[in-house]
C-alpha positions in Angstrom: -29.1 0.9 8.5 -26.0 -1.2 9.0 -25.7 -4.4 6.9 -24.1 -6.3 9.8 -24.6 -5.6 13.5 -22.6 -7.4 16.2 -24.1 -6.5 19.6 -22.3 -7.4 22.9 -21.1 -10.8 21.6 -19.2 -13.0 24.0 -17.7 -16.5 23.5 -15.7 -18.7 25.9 -14.4 -22.0 24.6 -14.4 -23.4 28.1 -16.8 -22.7 31.0 -15.3 -20.1 33.3 -12.3 -19.6 31.0 -11.0 -16.4 29.5 -13.4 -15.0 26.9 -12.0 -15.3 23.3 -14.5 -12.6 22.3 -15.7 -10.4 25.2 -18.8 -8.2 24.8 -17.7 -7.1 21.3 -19.9 -4.7 19.3 -19.3 -3.6 15.8 -21.4 -2.5 12.8 -20.6 -2.6 9.0 -22.4 -0.4 6.5 -23.3 -1.8 3.0 -20.4 -1.8 0.6 -17.9 -1.0 3.4 -14.6 -2.7 4.0 -13.6 -3.0 7.7 -10.4 -4.6 9.0 -10.2 -6.4 12.4 -6.6 -5.7 13.4 -4.7 -6.9 16.5 -2.0 -9.2 17.8 -2.3 -13.0 17.7 -4.8 -14.4 20.1 -6.9 -11.2 20.4 -10.1 -12.9 19.0 -10.0 -11.7 15.4 -10.5 -15.0 13.7 -12.9 -16.2 16.4 -15.1 -13.2 15.5 -15.0 -14.2 11.9 -16.0 -17.7 12.8 -18.9 -16.4 14.8 -20.2 -14.4 11.9 -19.8 -17.3 9.5 -21.6 -19.6 11.8 -18.7 -22.0 12.7 -19.1 -21.0 16.3 -22.1 -20.1 18.4 -21.9 -17.1 20.8 -22.6 -17.6 24.5 -24.3 -14.2 24.7 -25.1 -11.3 22.4 -26.6 -11.0 18.9 -25.4 -11.1 15.3 -27.7 -9.6 12.7 -27.3 -9.4 8.9 -29.8 -7.2 7.0 -32.1 -7.2 10.0 -32.1 -11.1 10.1 -30.8 -12.5 13.3 -28.1 -15.0 12.6 -27.2 -15.8 16.2 -28.8 -14.7 19.4 -31.0 -15.9 22.3 -32.9 -18.9 20.9 -31.7 -18.4 17.3 -28.9 -19.9 15.3 -28.8 -19.9 11.5 -26.5 -22.7 10.0 -23.5 -21.5 8.0 -24.9 -22.6 4.6 -28.0 -20.4 5.1 -26.3 -17.2 6.1 -25.3 -15.8 2.7 -21.8 -15.1 4.0 -18.7 -16.0 1.9 -15.4 -16.8 3.5 -11.8 -17.0 2.2 -9.2 -18.7 4.4 -5.5 -18.1 4.6 -4.7 -21.3 2.7 -7.4 -20.7 0.0 -8.9 -24.2 0.6 -9.2 -25.0 -3.1 -10.2 -28.5 -4.1 -7.0 -30.0 -5.6 -8.8 -32.6 -7.8 -11.1 -29.9 -9.5 -10.3 -27.5 -12.2 -10.4 -23.8 -11.7 -13.9 -23.6 -13.3 -15.2 -26.6 -11.3 -13.8 -25.0 -8.1 -15.8 -21.8 -8.7 -18.9 -23.8 -9.9 -18.9 -25.9 -6.8 -20.7 -23.2 -4.7 -23.4 -22.7 -7.4 -25.1 -26.1 -7.0 -28.4 -24.5 -5.9 -28.6 -22.7 -9.3 -30.1 -24.4 -12.4 -27.3 -26.3 -14.2 -27.5 -24.1 -17.3 -26.7 -21.0 -15.1 -23.8 -22.4 -13.2 -20.9 -22.3 -15.7 -21.8 -18.9 -17.2 -21.9 -17.4 -13.7 -18.6 -19.0 -12.8 -17.0 -17.9 -16.1 -18.2 -14.3 -15.5 -16.6 -14.3 -12.1 -13.3 -15.7 -13.4 -13.3 -13.0 -16.1 -13.8 -10.3 -13.4 -10.6 -11.5 -11.7 -8.7 -11.8 -15.0 -8.7 -15.6 -14.9 -10.8 -16.4 -18.0 -7.8 -18.2 -19.7 -7.2 -20.4 -16.7 -10.5 -22.2 -16.2 -9.2 -25.6 -17.3 -6.1 -25.5 -15.1 -5.7 -27.4 -11.8 -4.9 -25.4 -8.6 -1.3 -26.7 -8.4 -0.7 -25.2 -11.9 -1.4 -21.7 -10.6 0.7 -19.1 -8.8 -0.2 -18.2 -5.2 -1.9 -14.9 -6.3 -3.9 -16.8 -9.0 -5.0 -19.4 -6.4 -6.1 -16.6 -4.1 -8.2 -15.0 -6.8 -9.8 -18.3 -7.6 -10.7 -18.7 -3.9 -12.3 -15.2 -4.0 -14.2 -15.9 -7.2 -15.6 -19.1 -5.6 -16.6 -17.2 -2.5 -18.3 -14.4 -4.5 -20.0 -16.4 -7.2 -23.1 -17.3 -5.1 -23.7 -13.6 -4.4 -23.1 -13.5 -0.7 -24.3 -10.4 1.2 -20.9 -10.0 2.8 -17.4 -11.5 2.5 -15.1 -12.6 5.3 -11.3 -12.7 4.6 -9.2 -14.5 7.2 -5.5 -13.4 6.6 -6.3 -13.9 2.9 -3.1 -12.2 1.7 -0.6 -13.5 4.3 0.7 -16.5 2.4 1.8 -14.4 -0.6 5.3 -12.8 -0.9 5.5 -9.0 -0.3 5.4 -7.8 -3.9 2.7 -10.2 -5.0 0.6 -9.4 -1.9 0.6 -5.7 -2.7 -0.4 -6.1 -6.3 -3.0 -8.8 -5.6 -4.5 -6.7 -2.8 -5.0 -3.8 -5.2 -6.6 -6.0 -7.8 -8.9 -7.6 -5.3 -9.9 -4.2 -3.8 -10.8 -3.1 -7.3 -13.1 -6.1 -7.9 -14.8 -5.9 -4.5 -15.5 -2.1 -5.0 -17.0 -2.8 -8.4 -19.3 -5.4 -6.9 -20.1 -3.1 -3.9 -19.2 -6.1 -1.6 -19.3 -5.6 2.1 -16.0 -7.0 3.5 -14.6 -7.9 6.9 -10.9 -8.6 6.8 -8.9 -10.1 9.6 -5.2 -9.3 9.6 -2.3 -8.7 12.0 -0.6 -6.7 9.3 -1.2 -3.0 10.0 0.1 -1.8 6.6 -2.3 -4.1 4.9 -5.2 -3.1 7.0 -4.6 0.6 6.5 -4.2 0.2 2.7 -7.2 -2.1 2.2 -9.9 -1.0 4.6 -12.2 2.0 4.9 -12.3 1.6 8.7 -10.1 -0.3 11.2 -11.3 -2.0 14.4 -8.2 -2.5 16.7 -8.7 -5.5 19.0 -7.1 -6.6 22.3 -8.1 -9.5 24.5 -11.4 -10.1 22.8 -12.5 -6.4 22.9 -12.5 -3.6 20.4 -10.2 -0.8 21.6 -10.9 1.8 18.9 -12.8 2.0 15.6 -12.3 4.6 12.9 -10.7 5.4 9.5 -7.0 4.5 9.2 -6.1 8.2 9.2 -8.0 9.0 12.4 -6.6 6.0 14.3 -3.1 6.8 13.3 -3.3 10.5 14.0 -5.5 10.3 17.1 -5.0 7.0 18.9 -7.2 6.7 22.0 -4.7 4.8 24.2 -1.1 3.5 24.4 -2.0 0.1 23.0 -3.6 1.5 19.8 -0.8 4.0 19.4 2.0 1.4 19.8 0.3 -1.3 17.7 -0.7 0.9 14.8 2.6 2.4 13.5 4.7 2.4 16.7 5.2 5.4 18.9 7.1 7.0 21.8 5.2 7.3 25.1 6.2 10.4 27.1 4.8 11.6 30.4 4.4 15.3 30.7 2.6 18.2 32.2 0.2 19.9 29.8 -0.9 23.6 29.8 -3.0 24.4 26.8 -1.4 23.3 23.5 2.0 22.4 24.9 3.3 19.9 27.4 6.6 20.0 29.3 8.5 16.7 29.1 12.0 15.4 29.4 12.5 16.5 25.8 11.4 20.0 26.7 8.3 21.7 25.4 6.3 19.4 23.1 3.4 20.9 21.0 0.0 19.0 21.4 -2.6 18.2 18.7 -5.3 19.6 21.1 -5.5 21.5 24.4 -5.0 19.7 27.7 -4.3 20.4 31.3 -2.3 18.6 34.0 -0.4 15.4 34.0 -0.7 13.6 30.7 0.7 10.6 28.8 1.7 11.5 25.2 2.1 9.6 22.0 4.8 11.1 19.9 5.3 9.4 16.5 8.8 8.6 15.4 8.4 10.9 12.4 7.7 13.8 14.7 11.3 13.7 15.8 14.2 15.0 13.7 17.8 13.7 13.8 20.8 15.6 12.4 24.5 14.8 12.8 26.2 16.4 15.8 29.0 18.5 14.3 30.1 19.9 17.7 29.0 23.4 16.8 26.6 25.3 18.9 23.2 23.4 19.1 20.1 25.1 17.7 17.5 26.1 20.2 15.4 23.2 21.4 17.6 20.4 20.2 19.0 17.7 22.5 22.1 15.5 22.3 21.3 11.9 21.4 23.3 8.7 20.8 22.4 6.3 17.9 21.8 2.8 19.3 20.4 1.0 16.3 19.7 1.6 12.7 17.2 -0.3 10.5 17.2 0.6 6.8 13.7 0.1 5.4 14.1 1.5 1.8 11.9 4.6 2.0 13.1 5.5 5.5 15.5 4.5 8.3 14.2 3.7 11.8 16.7 4.6 14.5 16.7 3.8 18.2 18.4 6.6 20.1 19.3 7.3 23.7 18.4 10.8 24.8 19.3 11.3 28.5 17.8 8.3 30.3 15.2 7.6 27.6 15.3 5.5 24.5 13.3 6.8 21.6 12.3 5.6 18.1 13.0 8.1 15.3 12.2 7.8 11.5 14.4 9.7 9.1 15.3 10.0 5.5 17.2 7.0 4.0 20.2 9.2 3.1 21.0 10.0 6.8 24.6 9.0 7.4 24.2 8.2 11.0 25.4 4.9 12.4 25.2 3.1 15.8 27.6 4.9 18.2 27.3 8.2 16.5 26.3 11.4 18.3 23.4 13.4 16.9 21.0 16.2 17.7 17.4 15.5 18.3 14.5 18.0 17.8 10.8 17.7 18.2 9.2 18.9 14.9 5.7 17.4 15.1 2.8 17.3 17.5 2.0 14.8 20.3 -1.4 13.3 21.0 -2.7 13.1 24.6 -3.8 9.6 25.5 -6.5 8.5 27.8 -4.2 6.9 30.3 -2.7 9.1 33.0 1.0 9.7 33.1 2.9 7.5 35.4 3.9 9.2 38.7 
């Protein structure tokens, strides 16, 4: 039985306007972390606000542990939903100490239980020595953990994270994310994370729900969505790809790059997703080309530490290729290009 069920939820901010969330359905299992991922304006944060009770859907139903939070004739106020939320800016009270910030959400408890509960939560996040400090005396990562401790202290049934790591620098974001993930897993907390950062979503979540224009395009594990995107939008948004029309016959398709192996059998005209790492670049020495390789011109080179991403021109087509950081190729160089991986057949038909 899902902990949270979202069934055909729609919200328009203006009558007759474009739907911010459009017939969206999604379910979260107890203890699961799901990331809502998509470009700005796709409806991610609106969906979080609907779950939290800050917005009311026009149609559809939101259910938490078989209790209807929003639906026809029903709307539970935010403070009665048992849903915690952490915002991008943390929203700590600047005039309260760390301990008082965490205690703030525990007012319904007997007074003798409030501070011990808050201290236990701070200890869990490694903040036991900081309870007397004010928010401005903390680093960004510490402030974020205080905000999480405050949200989790009342024991919510699920936690909503709205771009909760985006204000941290890259190194701090990665280490804080790991620490937060450890705590959430130890508490068996059900989490819905909103982010536009695909790397963060794939590292943090058990499942991804990729959104576009208020709808969910595809749901699945990070591995399944990356390896088997359903359409061109998901393939391009999640990791980047090369889109190639081709003619499939069994487990191979004929394209402008020649024969390309497929991840599954197909027939007829197809549109393929070929990841940049499925292509291999080597310097063009002028010697006889190995079978299956094509001439390519290096257009751009982006060094990213663990790899280099090239844009190359092969015939009339520009392609993205990811290679080892020691590759000596530079813009203007000639190279040889070879397909070394498999392509995925997308739902869309190949352009004529």
